[in-house]
DSSP file (Angstrom, degrees, kcal/mol; ACC not computed):
  #  RESIDUE AA STRUCTURE BP1 BP2  ACC     N-H-->O    O-->H-N    N-H-->O    O-->H-N    TCO  KAPPA ALPHA  PHI   PSI    X-CA   Y-CA   Z-CA
    1    1 A M     >        0   0    0      0, 0.0     4,-1.7     0, 0.0     3,-0.1   0.000 360.0 360.0 360.0 -44.8  119.1  160.5   80.3
    2    2 A R  H  >  +     0   0    0      1,-0.2     4,-1.7     2,-0.2     5,-0.2   0.879 360.0  53.7 -63.2 -37.7  121.7  157.8   80.8
    3    3 A H  H  > S+     0   0    0      1,-0.2     4,-1.6     2,-0.2    -1,-0.2   0.876 105.6  53.3 -64.5 -38.7  121.3  158.0   84.6
    4    4 A R  H  > S+     0   0    0      1,-0.2     4,-1.8     2,-0.2    -1,-0.2   0.863 106.0  53.5 -66.7 -36.7  117.6  157.6   84.4
    5    5 A G  H  X S+     0   0    0     -4,-1.7     4,-2.0     1,-0.2    -1,-0.2   0.905 108.9  47.9 -64.8 -42.6  117.9  154.3   82.4
    6    6 A S  H  X S+     0   0    0     -4,-1.7     4,-2.5     1,-0.2    -1,-0.2   0.827 107.7  57.1 -69.2 -29.3  120.2  152.8   84.9
    7    7 A L  H  X S+     0   0    0     -4,-1.6     4,-2.5     2,-0.2    -1,-0.2   0.918 107.6  47.0 -64.5 -43.0  117.8  153.8   87.7
    8    8 A W  H  X S+     0   0    0     -4,-1.8     4,-2.5     2,-0.2    -2,-0.2   0.886 112.0  50.5 -66.0 -38.8  115.0  151.9   85.9
    9    9 A I  H  X S+     0   0    0     -4,-2.0     4,-2.5     2,-0.2    -2,-0.2   0.932 111.7  47.9 -63.7 -45.0  117.3  148.8   85.5
   10   10 A T  H  X S+     0   0    0     -4,-2.5     4,-2.3     1,-0.2    -2,-0.2   0.917 112.2  49.3 -61.6 -43.9  118.2  149.0   89.2
   11   11 A L  H  X S+     0   0    0     -4,-2.5     4,-2.2     1,-0.2    -1,-0.2   0.906 111.1  50.1 -62.1 -42.0  114.6  149.3   90.2
   12   12 A G  H  X S+     0   0    0     -4,-2.5     4,-2.4     2,-0.2    -2,-0.2   0.905 110.0  50.1 -62.6 -42.4  113.7  146.3   87.9
   13   13 A V  H  X S+     0   0    0     -4,-2.5     4,-2.6     1,-0.2    -1,-0.2   0.909 110.3  50.5 -63.2 -41.9  116.5  144.2   89.4
   14   14 A L  H  X S+     0   0    0     -4,-2.3     4,-2.4     2,-0.2    -1,-0.2   0.894 110.4  49.2 -63.7 -40.0  115.3  145.0   92.9
   15   15 A I  H  X S+     0   0    0     -4,-2.2     4,-2.4     2,-0.2    -2,-0.2   0.922 112.4  47.4 -65.5 -44.0  111.7  144.1   92.1
   16   16 A V  H  X S+     0   0    0     -4,-2.4     4,-2.5     2,-0.2    -2,-0.2   0.912 112.7  49.7 -63.6 -42.3  112.8  140.8   90.6
   17   17 A A  H  X S+     0   0    0     -4,-2.6     4,-2.6     2,-0.2    -2,-0.2   0.903 111.0  49.3 -63.7 -41.0  115.0  140.1   93.6
   18   18 A A  H  X S+     0   0    0     -4,-2.4     4,-2.4     2,-0.2    -1,-0.2   0.908 111.8  48.6 -65.0 -41.2  112.1  140.9   96.0
   19   19 A A  H  X S+     0   0    0     -4,-2.4     4,-2.4     2,-0.2    -2,-0.2   0.912 112.5  48.4 -64.8 -41.8  109.8  138.6   94.1
   20   20 A A  H  X S+     0   0    0     -4,-2.5     4,-2.5     2,-0.2    -2,-0.2   0.911 111.9  49.2 -64.5 -42.4  112.3  135.8   94.1
   21   21 A A  H  X S+     0   0    0     -4,-2.6     4,-2.5     2,-0.2    -2,-0.2   0.902 111.7  49.1 -64.3 -40.9  113.0  136.2   97.8
   22   22 A T  H  X S+     0   0    0     -4,-2.4     4,-2.5     2,-0.2     5,-0.2   0.927 111.8  48.6 -64.5 -44.7  109.2  136.1   98.5
   23   23 A T  H  X S+     0   0    0     -4,-2.4     4,-2.4     1,-0.2    -2,-0.2   0.916 112.3  49.1 -60.5 -44.3  108.7  133.0   96.4
   24   24 A L  H  X S+     0   0    0     -4,-2.5     4,-2.7     2,-0.2     5,-0.2   0.915 111.4  49.2 -62.3 -44.3  111.6  131.3   98.1
   25   25 A E  H  X S+     0   0    0     -4,-2.5     4,-2.7     2,-0.2     5,-0.2   0.913 112.2  47.7 -63.5 -43.4  110.3  132.2  101.6
   26   26 A V  H  X S+     0   0    0     -4,-2.5     4,-2.2     2,-0.2    -1,-0.2   0.913 113.2  48.7 -64.6 -42.5  106.8  130.9  100.8
   27   27 A T  H  X S+     0   0    0     -4,-2.4     4,-1.6    -5,-0.2    -2,-0.2   0.935 114.4  44.6 -63.2 -47.2  108.2  127.7   99.3
   28   28 A I  H  X S+     0   0    0     -4,-2.7     4,-2.0     1,-0.2    -2,-0.2   0.933 114.1  48.4 -65.2 -46.1  110.5  127.0  102.3
   29   29 A S  H  X S+     0   0    0     -4,-2.7     4,-0.6     1,-0.2    -1,-0.2   0.869 111.3  50.1 -66.4 -34.5  107.9  127.8  104.9
   30   30 A S  H  < S+     0   0    0     -4,-2.2     3,-0.3    -5,-0.2    -1,-0.2   0.832 110.7  51.0 -71.8 -29.4  105.2  125.7  103.3
   31   31 A T  H  < S+     0   0    0     -4,-1.6    -2,-0.2     1,-0.2    -1,-0.2   0.858 112.1  46.6 -71.2 -35.4  107.7  122.8  103.1
   32   32 A L  H  < S+     0   0    0     -4,-2.0     8,-3.7    -5,-0.1     2,-0.4   0.496  99.8  83.1 -87.5  -3.7  108.6  123.1  106.8
   33   33 A R  B  < S-A   39   0A   0     -4,-0.6     6,-0.2    -3,-0.3     2,-0.1  -0.826  71.2-134.7-107.0 141.7  105.0  123.4  108.0
   34   34 A H    >   -     0   0    0      4,-3.3     3,-2.3    -2,-0.4    -2,-0.1  -0.366  40.0 -94.6 -79.5 166.5  102.6  120.5  108.7
   35   35 A H  T 3  S+     0   0    0      1,-0.3    -1,-0.1     2,-0.1    -2,-0.0   0.722 125.8  56.1 -59.5 -21.3   99.0  120.7  107.5
   36   36 A D  T 3  S-     0   0    0      2,-0.1    -1,-0.3    38,-0.0     3,-0.1   0.342 121.8-103.7 -94.6   8.6   97.9  122.1  110.8
   37   37 A G  S <  S+     0   0    0     -3,-2.3     2,-0.2     1,-0.3    -2,-0.1   0.331  79.3 130.5  92.4  -7.8  100.3  125.0  110.7
   38   38 A M        -     0   0    0      1,-0.1    -4,-3.3    -5,-0.1    -1,-0.3  -0.522  65.0-106.0 -79.2 147.2  102.9  123.6  113.2
   39   39 A L  B     -A   33   0A   0     -6,-0.2    -6,-0.3    -2,-0.2    -1,-0.1  -0.484  33.4-118.8 -69.1 140.4  106.5  123.5  112.2
   40   40 A R        -     0   0    0     -8,-3.7    -1,-0.1    -2,-0.2    57,-0.0  -0.616  30.7-118.6 -77.2 139.6  107.9  120.1  111.3
   41   41 A P        -     0   0    0      0, 0.0     2,-0.1     0, 0.0    -1,-0.1  -0.471  28.7-105.8 -77.3 150.7  110.7  119.0  113.6
   42   42 A P        -     0   0    0      0, 0.0    59,-0.1     0, 0.0    55,-0.0  -0.429  30.4-122.6 -71.3 152.0  114.1  118.4  112.1
   43   43 A V        -     0   0    0     -2,-0.1     2,-0.0    57,-0.1   119,-0.0  -0.854  27.8-124.2 -97.0 126.4  115.2  114.7  111.8
   44   44 A P        -     0   0    0      0, 0.0     2,-0.5     0, 0.0   122,-0.1  -0.342  16.7-124.6 -70.3 149.7  118.4  113.9  113.7
   45   45 A T        -     0   0    0     -2,-0.0     2,-0.3     2,-0.0    17,-0.2  -0.817  32.5-172.7 -92.3 131.5  121.3  112.4  111.8
   46   46 A R        -     0   0    0     -2,-0.5     2,-0.4   112,-0.1   116,-0.1  -0.912  19.9-128.4-125.3 151.1  122.5  109.2  113.4
   47   47 A S  B     -B   60   0B   0     13,-0.6    13,-1.2    -2,-0.3    -2,-0.0  -0.804  17.9-155.3 -98.4 143.2  125.5  106.9  112.7
   48   48 A V        -     0   0    0     -2,-0.4    11,-0.1    11,-0.2     2,-0.1  -0.972  19.3-122.5-118.3 126.5  125.0  103.2  112.1
   49   49 A P        -     0   0    0      0, 0.0     9,-0.2     0, 0.0     2,-0.1  -0.413  29.8-114.2 -67.7 141.5  127.8  100.8  112.8
   50   50 A A        +     0   0    0     -2,-0.1     2,-0.3     1,-0.0     0, 0.0  -0.456  60.7 116.9 -71.9 147.1  128.8   98.6  109.9
   51   51 A G        -     0   0    0     -2,-0.1    -1,-0.0     4,-0.1     0, 0.0  -0.948  63.1 -17.4-179.4-162.4  128.1   95.0  110.3
   52   52 A D    >   -     0   0    0     -2,-0.3     3,-1.9     1,-0.2     0, 0.0  -0.492  49.9-143.8 -66.8 123.0  126.3   92.0  109.1
   53   53 A P  T 3  S+     0   0    0      0, 0.0    -1,-0.2     0, 0.0    -3,-0.0   0.666  97.1  67.6 -65.6 -13.6  123.3   93.1  106.9
   54   54 A A  T 3  S+     0   0    0      2,-0.1     2,-0.2     3,-0.0    -2,-0.1   0.645  81.7  95.4 -78.7 -12.9  121.2   90.3  108.3
   55   55 A V  S <  S-     0   0    0     -3,-1.9     3,-0.1     1,-0.1    -4,-0.1  -0.553  90.7-101.9 -79.0 141.6  121.2   91.9  111.7
   56   56 A E        -     0   0    0     -2,-0.2    -1,-0.1     1,-0.1    -2,-0.1  -0.328  51.0 -91.0 -59.2 141.9  118.3   94.1  112.6
   57   57 A P        +     0   0    0      0, 0.0     2,-0.3     0, 0.0    -1,-0.1  -0.315  51.6 179.3 -61.4 133.6  119.1   97.8  112.2
   58   58 A T        -     0   0    0     -9,-0.2     2,-0.4    -3,-0.1   103,-0.1  -0.926  13.8-150.9-130.4 158.4  120.4   99.4  115.3
   59   59 A V        -     0   0    0     -2,-0.3   -11,-0.2   -11,-0.1    99,-0.0  -0.996   6.8-153.6-133.4 134.1  121.6  102.9  116.0
   60   60 A E  B     -B   47   0B   0    -13,-1.2   -13,-0.6    -2,-0.4     2,-0.0  -0.928  30.1-130.3-102.9 111.3  124.1  104.2  118.5
   61   61 A P        -     0   0    0      0, 0.0   -15,-0.1     0, 0.0     3,-0.1  -0.345  13.7-160.4 -64.8 137.9  123.1  107.8  119.3
   62   62 A T  S    S+     0   0    0    -17,-0.2     2,-0.3     2,-0.1   -16,-0.1   0.606  78.4   6.6 -90.4 -14.5  125.9  110.3  119.1
   63   63 A S  S    S-     0   0    0      3,-0.0    -1,-0.1     0, 0.0     0, 0.0  -0.902 102.6 -61.9-151.5 178.5  124.0  112.8  121.2
   64   64 A S        -     0   0    0     -2,-0.3    -2,-0.1     1,-0.1     0, 0.0  -0.361  65.9 -94.9 -66.9 149.8  120.9  113.0  123.3
   65   65 A P        -     0   0    0      0, 0.0    -1,-0.1     0, 0.0     3,-0.1  -0.256  48.9 -92.8 -64.0 153.9  117.7  112.4  121.3
   66   66 A P        -     0   0    0      0, 0.0     2,-0.0     0, 0.0   -23,-0.0  -0.290  50.4 -93.4 -64.9 152.1  115.9  115.5  120.1
   67   67 A P        -     0   0    0      0, 0.0     2,-0.6     0, 0.0    -3,-0.0  -0.352  35.4-123.7 -66.4 146.6  113.2  116.9  122.4
   68   68 A V        -     0   0    0     -3,-0.1     2,-0.5   101,-0.0    22,-0.1  -0.827  22.7-152.6 -93.5 122.2  109.7  115.7  121.7
   69   69 A H        -     0   0    0     -2,-0.6     2,-0.2    21,-0.1    24,-0.0  -0.814  13.0-131.6 -96.4 129.9  107.3  118.6  121.1
   70   70 A T        -     0   0    0     -2,-0.5     2,-0.5    23,-0.1    20,-0.1  -0.556  13.9-145.5 -81.2 146.8  103.7  118.1  122.0
   71   71 A V        -     0   0    0     18,-0.3    21,-0.1    -2,-0.2    22,-0.1  -0.955  10.1-139.8-114.6 124.9  101.0  119.0  119.5
   72   72 A S        -     0   0    0     -2,-0.5     2,-0.0     1,-0.1     0, 0.0  -0.543  31.7 -98.8 -79.6 147.6   97.7  120.4  120.7
   73   73 A P        -     0   0    0      0, 0.0    -1,-0.1     0, 0.0    16,-0.0  -0.381  45.5-103.9 -63.9 145.0   94.6  119.2  118.9
   74   74 A S    >   -     0   0    0      1,-0.1     3,-1.7    -3,-0.1   -38,-0.0  -0.372  24.6-119.0 -69.7 150.0   93.3  121.8  116.4
   75   75 A P  T 3  S+     0   0    0      0, 0.0    -1,-0.1     0, 0.0     0, 0.0   0.725 109.0  68.9 -63.0 -20.4   90.3  123.8  117.5
   76   76 A S  T 3  S+     0   0    0      2,-0.1     2,-0.1     0, 0.0    -2,-0.0   0.711  84.0  88.5 -72.9 -18.1   88.3  122.5  114.6
   77   77 A R  S <  S-     0   0    0     -3,-1.7     0, 0.0     1,-0.1     0, 0.0  -0.410  78.1-134.3 -77.8 158.1   88.2  119.0  116.2
   78   78 A T        +     0   0    0     -2,-0.1     2,-0.3     2,-0.0    -1,-0.1  -0.021  60.0 127.9-102.8  30.7   85.5  118.1  118.6
   79   79 A T        -     0   0    0      1,-0.1    -2,-0.0     2,-0.0     5,-0.0  -0.640  56.4-125.2 -88.1 145.0   87.7  116.6  121.3
   80   80 A G    >>  -     0   0    0     -2,-0.3     3,-1.0     1,-0.1     4,-0.6  -0.339  30.3-101.5 -79.8 168.3   87.5  117.7  124.8
   81   81 A P  T 34 S+     0   0    0      0, 0.0     3,-0.2     0, 0.0    -1,-0.1   0.781 121.7  41.9 -64.6 -26.9   90.6  118.9  126.7
   82   82 A D  T 34 S+     0   0    0      1,-0.2    -3,-0.0     3,-0.0     0, 0.0   0.468  92.4  85.1 -98.6  -1.9   91.0  115.6  128.6
   83   83 A E  T <4 S+     0   0    0     -3,-1.0     2,-0.7     1,-0.1    -1,-0.2   0.866  85.9  56.0 -69.3 -35.3   90.3  113.3  125.6
   84   84 A R  S  < S-     0   0    0     -4,-0.6    -1,-0.1    -3,-0.2     2,-0.1  -0.870  80.0-151.5-102.4 118.3   93.8  113.3  124.3
   85   85 A S     >  -     0   0    0     -2,-0.7     4,-1.8     1,-0.1     5,-0.2  -0.344  29.4-104.7 -81.3 167.1   96.4  112.3  126.8
   86   86 A Q  H  > S+     0   0    0      1,-0.2     4,-2.3     2,-0.2     5,-0.2   0.904 121.0  54.4 -58.7 -43.7  100.0  113.5  126.9
   87   87 A P  H  > S+     0   0    0      0, 0.0     4,-2.7     0, 0.0    -1,-0.2   0.897 105.6  53.5 -59.4 -37.9  101.2  110.1  125.5
   88   88 A S  H  > S+     0   0    0      1,-0.2     4,-2.3     2,-0.2    -2,-0.2   0.912 109.1  48.1 -62.6 -41.0   98.8  110.4  122.5
   89   89 A A  H  X S+     0   0    0     -4,-1.8     4,-2.1     2,-0.2   -18,-0.3   0.898 111.4  51.0 -64.6 -39.5  100.2  113.9  121.7
   90   90 A R  H  X S+     0   0    0     -4,-2.3     4,-2.2     2,-0.2    -2,-0.2   0.923 110.3  48.9 -63.0 -44.1  103.8  112.5  122.0
   91   91 A V  H  X S+     0   0    0     -4,-2.7     4,-2.3     1,-0.2    -2,-0.2   0.898 109.6  51.9 -64.3 -40.3  102.9  109.6  119.6
   92   92 A R  H  X S+     0   0    0     -4,-2.3     4,-1.9     1,-0.2    -1,-0.2   0.898 108.8  51.0 -62.7 -39.3  101.3  112.0  117.1
   93   93 A D  H  X S+     0   0    0     -4,-2.1     4,-2.2     1,-0.2    -2,-0.2   0.899 109.0  51.3 -63.5 -40.4  104.5  114.1  117.2
   94   94 A V  H  X S+     0   0    0     -4,-2.2     4,-2.6     1,-0.2    -2,-0.2   0.905 108.3  51.9 -62.2 -41.8  106.6  111.0  116.5
   95   95 A L  H  X S+     0   0    0     -4,-2.3     4,-2.3     2,-0.2    -1,-0.2   0.868 108.1  51.2 -65.1 -35.9  104.4  110.2  113.6
   96   96 A V  H  X S+     0   0    0     -4,-1.9     4,-2.0     2,-0.2    -1,-0.2   0.930 111.7  47.1 -65.4 -44.6  104.9  113.7  112.2
   97   97 A K  H  X S+     0   0    0     -4,-2.2     4,-2.4     1,-0.2    -2,-0.2   0.904 110.8  53.3 -60.5 -41.2  108.7  113.3  112.5
   98   98 A F  H  X S+     0   0    0     -4,-2.6     4,-2.1     1,-0.2    -2,-0.2   0.914 107.9  49.2 -61.8 -44.5  108.4  109.9  110.9
   99   99 A R  H  X S+     0   0    0     -4,-2.3     4,-2.0     1,-0.2    -1,-0.2   0.892 110.8  50.7 -62.9 -39.2  106.5  111.3  107.9
  100  100 A F  H  X S+     0   0    0     -4,-2.0     4,-2.2     1,-0.2    -2,-0.2   0.912 110.1  49.8 -63.9 -42.2  109.2  114.0  107.5
  101  101 A A  H  X S+     0   0    0     -4,-2.4     4,-2.7     2,-0.2    -2,-0.2   0.848 106.7  56.2 -65.6 -34.1  111.9  111.4  107.6
  102  102 A I  H  X S+     0   0    0     -4,-2.1     4,-2.5     2,-0.2    -1,-0.2   0.943 108.3  47.3 -61.5 -47.1  110.1  109.3  105.0
  103  103 A R  H  X S+     0   0    0     -4,-2.0     4,-2.6     1,-0.2    -2,-0.2   0.917 112.7  49.2 -61.0 -43.1  110.1  112.4  102.6
  104  104 A Q  H  X S+     0   0    0     -4,-2.2     4,-1.9     1,-0.2    -1,-0.2   0.919 111.5  49.5 -62.1 -43.0  113.8  113.0  103.3
  105  105 A G  H  <>S+     0   0    0     -4,-2.7     5,-3.4     2,-0.2     6,-0.7   0.886 111.5  48.6 -64.0 -39.7  114.6  109.3  102.7
  106  106 A F  H ><5S+     0   0    0     -4,-2.5     3,-1.4     4,-0.2    -1,-0.2   0.930 111.8  48.6 -65.4 -45.1  112.7  109.3   99.4
  107  107 A E  H 3<5S+     0   0    0     -4,-2.6    -1,-0.2     1,-0.3    -2,-0.2   0.811 111.6  50.1 -65.4 -29.4  114.4  112.5   98.2
  108  108 A A  T 3<5S-     0   0    0     -4,-1.9    -1,-0.3    -5,-0.2    -2,-0.2   0.376 114.9-118.6 -88.0   4.2  117.8  111.0   99.2
  109  109 A D  T < 5S+     0   0    0     -3,-1.4    -3,-0.2     2,-0.2    -2,-0.1   0.849  80.9 122.7  60.8  36.9  116.9  107.8   97.2
  110  110 A E      < +     0   0    0     -5,-3.4    46,-2.5     1,-0.2     2,-0.3   0.335  68.9  43.0-106.8   3.0  117.2  105.8  100.4
  111  111 A I  B    S-C  155   0C   0     -6,-0.7    44,-0.2    44,-0.2    -1,-0.2  -0.973  89.6-111.1-149.8 133.6  113.7  104.4  100.2
  112  112 A R     >  -     0   0    0     42,-2.4     4,-2.6    -2,-0.3     3,-0.2  -0.313  30.4-118.8 -64.6 146.9  111.8  103.1   97.2
  113  113 A G  H  > S+     0   0    0      1,-0.2     4,-2.3     2,-0.2     5,-0.2   0.871 111.0  48.6 -57.7 -44.8  108.9  105.3   96.0
  114  114 A D  H  > S+     0   0    0      1,-0.2     4,-2.1     2,-0.2    -1,-0.2   0.860 113.4  48.4 -66.9 -33.8  106.1  102.7   96.6
  115  115 A V  H  > S+     0   0    0     -3,-0.2     4,-2.9     2,-0.2     5,-0.3   0.902 110.2  51.4 -71.6 -41.2  107.4  102.0  100.0
  116  116 A A  H  X S+     0   0    0     -4,-2.6     4,-2.4     1,-0.2    -2,-0.2   0.922 111.6  48.0 -59.7 -44.1  107.6  105.7  100.9
  117  117 A R  H  X S+     0   0    0     -4,-2.3     4,-2.4    -5,-0.2    -2,-0.2   0.919 112.8  48.3 -63.0 -44.8  104.0  106.1   99.8
  118  118 A D  H  X S+     0   0    0     -4,-2.1     4,-2.3     2,-0.2    -2,-0.2   0.945 114.3  44.5 -62.5 -50.0  102.8  103.1  101.8
  119  119 A L  H  X S+     0   0    0     -4,-2.9     4,-2.6     1,-0.2     5,-0.2   0.901 113.8  50.8 -62.9 -40.7  104.6  104.1  105.0
  120  120 A D  H  X S+     0   0    0     -4,-2.4     4,-2.7    -5,-0.3    -1,-0.2   0.903 109.9  50.0 -64.9 -40.6  103.5  107.7  104.6
  121  121 A N  H  X S+     0   0    0     -4,-2.4     4,-2.5     2,-0.2    -2,-0.2   0.916 111.7  48.0 -63.2 -43.0   99.8  106.7  104.1
  122  122 A V  H  X S+     0   0    0     -4,-2.3     4,-2.0     2,-0.2    -2,-0.2   0.935 114.2  46.2 -63.4 -45.4   99.9  104.4  107.2
  123  123 A A  H  X S+     0   0    0     -4,-2.6     4,-1.4     2,-0.2    -2,-0.2   0.907 112.6  50.3 -64.2 -41.5  101.5  107.2  109.3
  124  124 A A  H  X S+     0   0    0     -4,-2.7     4,-0.6     1,-0.2     3,-0.3   0.914 111.4  48.0 -64.0 -42.6   99.0  109.8  108.0
  125  125 A N  H >< S+     0   0    0     -4,-2.5     3,-1.0     1,-0.2     4,-0.4   0.858 107.2  57.5 -65.4 -34.3   96.0  107.5  108.8
  126  126 A S  H >< S+     0   0    0     -4,-2.0     3,-1.2     1,-0.3    -1,-0.2   0.826  95.4  64.4 -65.7 -30.9   97.4  106.9  112.2
  127  127 A L  H 3< S+     0   0    0     -4,-1.4    -1,-0.3     1,-0.3    -2,-0.2   0.772 102.2  50.3 -63.3 -24.1   97.4  110.6  113.0
  128  128 A D  T << S+     0   0    0     -3,-1.0    -1,-0.3    -4,-0.6    -2,-0.2   0.569  89.9 105.3 -88.8 -10.1   93.6  110.4  112.7
  129  129 A D    <   -     0   0    0     -3,-1.2     2,-0.4    -4,-0.4    -3,-0.0  -0.400  58.0-150.3 -72.7 147.3   93.3  107.5  115.1
  130  130 A D        +     0   0    0     -2,-0.1     4,-0.2   -46,-0.0   -46,-0.1  -0.888  53.3  50.9-114.0 148.7   92.0  108.0  118.6
  131  131 A G  S  > S-     0   0    0     -2,-0.4     4,-2.0   -48,-0.2     5,-0.2   0.335  74.8-110.6  99.0 133.6   92.9  106.0  121.6
  132  132 A E  H  > S+     0   0    0      1,-0.2     4,-2.4     2,-0.2     5,-0.2   0.873 114.4  54.6 -61.4 -40.9   96.2  105.0  123.0
  133  133 A E  H  > S+     0   0    0      2,-0.2     4,-2.3     1,-0.2    -1,-0.2   0.904 108.7  47.7 -65.2 -41.4   95.8  101.3  122.2
  134  134 A Q  H  > S+     0   0    0     -4,-0.2     4,-2.4     2,-0.2    -1,-0.2   0.915 111.9  50.1 -65.6 -42.1   95.2  102.0  118.5
  135  135 A L  H  X S+     0   0    0     -4,-2.0     4,-2.5     2,-0.2    -2,-0.2   0.896 109.1  52.5 -62.1 -39.4   98.2  104.3  118.3
  136  136 A R  H  X S+     0   0    0     -4,-2.4     4,-2.6     1,-0.2     5,-0.2   0.936 110.2  47.6 -61.3 -46.3  100.3  101.7  120.0
  137  137 A R  H  X S+     0   0    0     -4,-2.3     4,-2.5     1,-0.2    -2,-0.2   0.898 111.4  51.8 -61.4 -40.1   99.2   99.1  117.4
  138  138 A D  H  X S+     0   0    0     -4,-2.4     4,-2.3     2,-0.2    -2,-0.2   0.932 111.9  44.9 -62.2 -46.3   99.9  101.6  114.6
  139  139 A V  H  X S+     0   0    0     -4,-2.5     4,-2.3     2,-0.2    -2,-0.2   0.922 114.0  48.9 -66.4 -44.0  103.4  102.3  115.8
  140  140 A V  H  X S+     0   0    0     -4,-2.6     4,-2.0     1,-0.2    -1,-0.2   0.906 112.2  50.3 -61.4 -41.0  104.2   98.6  116.3
  141  141 A G  H  X S+     0   0    0     -4,-2.5     4,-2.3    -5,-0.2    -2,-0.2   0.886 108.7  51.2 -64.0 -39.3  102.9   97.9  112.8
  142  142 A L  H  X S+     0   0    0     -4,-2.3     4,-2.5     2,-0.2    -2,-0.2   0.900 108.2  52.5 -64.5 -40.2  105.0  100.6  111.3
  143  143 A K  H  X S+     0   0    0     -4,-2.3     4,-2.4     1,-0.2    -2,-0.2   0.921 110.2  48.1 -60.4 -43.6  108.1   99.2  113.0
  144  144 A E  H  X S+     0   0    0     -4,-2.0     4,-2.6     1,-0.2    -2,-0.2   0.904 110.5  51.2 -65.3 -40.7  107.3   95.8  111.6
  145  145 A K  H  X S+     0   0    0     -4,-2.3     4,-2.9     2,-0.2     5,-0.2   0.913 109.7  50.4 -61.0 -42.6  106.8   97.3  108.1
  146  146 A V  H  X S+     0   0    0     -4,-2.5     4,-2.3     2,-0.2    -2,-0.2   0.936 111.5  47.8 -62.0 -46.2  110.2   99.1  108.3
  147  147 A R  H  X S+     0   0    0     -4,-2.4     4,-2.4     2,-0.2    -2,-0.2   0.930 114.4  46.8 -60.0 -45.3  111.9   95.8  109.3
  148  148 A T  H  X S+     0   0    0     -4,-2.6     4,-1.8     1,-0.2    -2,-0.2   0.936 113.8  46.4 -63.1 -47.7  110.3   93.9  106.5
  149  149 A R  H  X>S+     0   0    0     -4,-2.9     5,-2.5     1,-0.2     6,-0.8   0.831 111.4  52.8 -67.4 -31.5  111.0   96.5  103.9
  150  150 A W  H ><5S+     0   0    0     -4,-2.3     3,-1.1    -5,-0.2    -1,-0.2   0.930 108.5  49.7 -67.1 -44.4  114.6   96.8  105.1
  151  151 A R  H 3<5S+     0   0    0     -4,-2.4    -2,-0.2     1,-0.3    -1,-0.2   0.850 109.5  52.6 -62.3 -32.9  115.1   93.0  104.7
  152  152 A E  H 3<5S-     0   0    0     -4,-1.8    -1,-0.3    -5,-0.2    -2,-0.2   0.637 117.2-116.2 -75.4 -14.0  113.6   93.3  101.2
  153  153 A G  T <<5S+     0   0    0     -3,-1.1    -3,-0.2    -4,-0.6    -2,-0.1   0.596  83.5 119.8  88.7  12.0  116.1   96.0  100.3
  154  154 A A  S   <S+     0   0    0     -5,-2.5   -42,-2.4    -6,-0.2     2,-0.4   0.631  75.4  41.3 -84.6 -13.9  113.5   98.7   99.8
  155  155 A I  B    S-C  111   0C   0     -6,-0.8   -44,-0.2   -44,-0.2    -2,-0.2  -0.997  90.4-116.8-131.9 136.4  115.0  100.9  102.5
  156  156 A T     >  -     0   0    0    -46,-2.5     4,-2.7    -2,-0.4     5,-0.2  -0.291  27.8-112.9 -68.0 159.1  118.7  101.5  103.2
  157  157 A R  H  > S+     0   0    0      1,-0.2     4,-2.4     2,-0.2     5,-0.2   0.919 116.5  49.9 -57.5 -46.8  120.2  100.3  106.5
  158  158 A H  H  > S+     0   0    0      1,-0.2     4,-2.2     2,-0.2    -1,-0.2   0.925 112.9  45.0 -61.0 -46.5  120.8  103.9  107.6
  159  159 A R  H  > S+     0   0    0      2,-0.2     4,-2.6     1,-0.2    -1,-0.2   0.894 111.9  52.0 -68.9 -39.0  117.3  105.1  106.8
  160  160 A A  H  X S+     0   0    0     -4,-2.7     4,-2.2     1,-0.2    -1,-0.2   0.911 110.3  49.4 -62.0 -41.0  115.7  102.0  108.4
  161  161 A A  H  X S+     0   0    0     -4,-2.4     4,-2.2    -5,-0.2    -2,-0.2   0.902 110.6  50.1 -64.1 -40.5  117.8  102.6  111.6
  162  162 A E  H  X S+     0   0    0     -4,-2.2     4,-2.2     1,-0.2    -2,-0.2   0.912 109.1  51.7 -64.1 -42.0  116.7  106.3  111.6
  163  163 A F  H  X S+     0   0    0     -4,-2.6     4,-2.8     1,-0.2    -2,-0.2   0.910 109.6  50.2 -59.3 -42.3  113.0  105.3  111.2
  164  164 A M  H  X S+     0   0    0     -4,-2.2     4,-2.4     2,-0.2    -1,-0.2   0.892 108.1  52.3 -65.9 -39.3  113.4  102.9  114.2
  165  165 A V  H  X S+     0   0    0     -4,-2.2     4,-0.8     2,-0.2    -1,-0.2   0.928 112.6  45.9 -60.6 -44.4  115.0  105.6  116.3
  166  166 A I  H >< S+     0   0    0     -4,-2.2     3,-1.0     1,-0.2     4,-0.3   0.946 114.2  46.5 -64.4 -48.6  112.1  107.9  115.6
  167  167 A L  H >< S+     0   0    0     -4,-2.8     3,-1.6     1,-0.3     5,-0.5   0.824 104.5  62.4 -66.5 -30.4  109.4  105.3  116.2
  168  168 A D  H >< S+     0   0    0     -4,-2.4     3,-1.7     1,-0.3    -1,-0.3   0.763  88.5  71.9 -64.2 -24.0  111.1  104.2  119.4
  169  169 A Q  T << S+     0   0    0     -3,-1.0    -1,-0.3    -4,-0.8    -2,-0.2   0.667  82.9  70.7 -66.7 -14.5  110.4  107.8  120.8
  170  170 A A  T <  S-     0   0    0     -3,-1.6    -1,-0.3    -4,-0.3    -2,-0.2   0.728 106.6-127.0 -72.9 -20.8  106.7  106.8  121.0
  171  171 A G    <   +     0   0    0     -3,-1.7     2,-0.3     1,-0.3    -3,-0.1   0.676  66.0 123.9  85.2  17.6  107.7  104.5  123.9
  172  172 A F              0   0    0     -5,-0.5    -1,-0.3     1,-0.1    -2,-0.1  -0.859 360.0 360.0-110.8 148.3  106.1  101.3  122.5
  173  173 A S              0   0    0     -2,-0.3    -1,-0.1    -3,-0.1    -5,-0.1   0.438 360.0 360.0 -85.6 360.0  107.8   98.0  122.0
């Protein structure tokens, strides 16, 4: 009898552990996936030299920049195969990385909540834009917003520098 009771306890523990592991896996995978099912890229950690806070944020890379992964348009869209150029896909990938970095910065308390929301909304809306020129304007505008919010103290120096590194990967000035 005693052996049978411990068997039920062991079985119960295994069921609870399996349920917890499944919940954890679902939570992690949903956090790491973008709305279109693609994995979100990791955001590189960069070091920023200490200096005068009035100077625009700069970053000295400690290693080569992470590879840029192109994202194909989802089949539900009505774009033709030649409508989206390679640069547009690269810029969209940069915007996805930027949104991920915004979330990380907010969670690390390195960016004020209202600023995180504003930058994320602009980046999300930019993902829906078509045309290289509009994407260029969006990225240049995001860079200016980051500089302004950093000067206001709404973004830490380190996070602003990281945002600039990510946005620079789009290849626009």
